Structure formats: C-alpha cells, structure tokens
N, C-alpha and C positions, 0 to 999 in steps of 0.2 A: 391530785384530784382526777379521780375514776369518772367514766361515762359508761352509761349503761343504753345498748341499743336494741331497741325493740322491733322485732319485724313479724308482721302479721301477713301469713299464706293461706289462701284458701285454695282448694283442690278435690276435685270430683273423687269419690271412693274409688273409680277405677285405677286411680294415680297415686293413690295413697303409700301403696308400698315403695313405688319409684320415688317419691319424695322423700318419704322416710330414709331411705339408701342416700341419696343423694347430701339430705342434711346431716347425715353420720360424717360422709367424707368433707363437706364443709367443715365441719366442726374438728375433725382430724388434722385437717389442715391449717384451719386457725392456731389451734393449740400450738403451733412450732412458731407463731407470728411474735415479733417482739412487742411487748404491751399487753398479751392477752392473756386476762384473769381467769374467767370462768365462762361457763356459757348453759343452758339448758332449754329443750324443747318441751313445750305444752300443746295437748292435744285437746280442743275444745269439749265439753261434755253436752253442751246445748246445741253446737252448731255443727255437725259432722263436715268433716274436710277443713276445717279452721284449725291452723296450727298458730303457734307464738312462739317465737327464737327470742329468747334474751341472751345476749352476750355482755361481758363487763370485760372493759378495756383502763390500762393505766391511765391513759391520755386520748384527748380527741384525735390528735396527730396519729396515734397508733393505729384507732380505727379507720382514719380515712387513708393512711397506706395501704391497710388491709382491704378496704372497701376497693380501691382503685388497681389492685393487684392483679395482673394478667390471670393466675390460677383462680383467682376468685370470680373475675369475670366470668370466665369460662364456666365453670360450674354454676353460677347464677343463672348464665344463658339457659341451661339444662333444666334449672328449677322453674324458670319464668315460663318454660314452653308447656310445662303441666299445670300450671294456674288456669283456675276459672277466672280469676280477676287479677290485675296488677298485684305485686308486694305493696305494703305499706311498710315504710321504716321511717321510725322516728329515733331521736338520740338525747338523752337524757344526762346531764351534769350531776355532780354531787354538790359544785358549788357554782354561782354565777361567774366567777373569776375563770372558772375552766372554760366558759363559753366566750368571755370575751378576750381571752389568751388564746384560744384554740389551740389549749394545750391537754 
C-alpha cells in the first residue's frame, strides 16, 4: 500500500540553483532509505520559483521514518532557509486502509 508525498516549495530566482542542488542531495539520500520507490521534481511553468517534489514510498511508516531522520531534517532546514514561504507537504495513500493502519 504505497503512499505519495507531495511537497510544494517556492523560492526566489536568486535561490533556485542552491535549492536544486539541495533537492538533488535529498533525493540521493532518500534513494538509500528502506521503502523508497521513486521521486521526481517538477518546476512550474506559470509560477516562477514554484517547485513540486513527488516521492513514492512503500508505506506510510517508511515515509515517516525518513521524514524524521536526522539526515533529512538537517537538509530540509537548509531548504526551508531558502524559501519565500513554508513548504506544504501532503501525503496521499493508494488505499484508505493504508491511512487507517499507518502502514
């Protein structure tokens, strides 16, 4: 029962290069985490500086373990410092059962 994690981030044009590098580093580290399936980063065509990161995890538990890990927390702190507004994170499950069970 996979989950998809949708992260929306907005950054000024001055910080786009640095953000892109940090997002690459986050993905490189996430790939090594148990339960990581895939991920992609999209750049808005209408809203300059708007980024959407979508990652897929085998379970909600796998995502939560990565979300609270020290190595992710450190990098996300650097990402947040670059943003013009706080990140918005939404988690979607492939089935209602995945939500109820937290798996």
